[in-house]
N, C-alpha and C positions, 0 to 999 in steps of 0.2 A: 504494500500500499504506500503510495506516494504522499508525502506531506505537502499540503497546499500552502504556498507562500502568501502572506498577506502584506500589504503595504499601505501606508497612509499618505495622502498627498500633502506636500509641504507648501502650503499656500503662500507663505511669505517670499518664496523664491519665484513664483509665477510672474513673468513680465520683466524680470531683471535681465540686464544685458551684460555680456562679458566676451571673452575671446579665449581661443585655445590655439596651440601651436602644433603643427604637423610638419614634418620634413617632407620636402617635395623634390622631385627630379623633373626638370624641363625636358619634354619629349617632342615638343614642336613649338614653333613661334611664328607669328604672322604680324605684319605691320600694315595697317590700313592707310588709305590715301591721306587721311588727316593726321597721320603720324602716330596714332595710338597703337601700342604694341599689345597683343594678347598672346598668352603662352598656354600650351597644353601641358599639364603636369600630372604626374603619378605621385600620390601621397604615400605616407609610410604604412598605410593599411591597404594599399593597392587600388584605391579609387582613382580614376582618371577623369579629369575635367579641365575646362578652359577658364582662365581668369585673367584679369588685367595685370600687366607687369607691375603696376603700381600697388597691387595687393600682396606682393611677396617680397621678401628680402633675399637676394641671391648672395652667396659667398663668392668672393672674388680672389 
């Protein structure tokens, strides 16, 4: 017999904003006519997505 887990909602956290960090590897990059650069990245958990170059900090 499995034990059913119960959890209570923590209402004081709902609506708060914050940030989290993931390490990414750039796997593609494109520059639009207006000069904006978008990069395709793979994050540390394997998710692949496009984001603006200004949204990430790259190690040089």
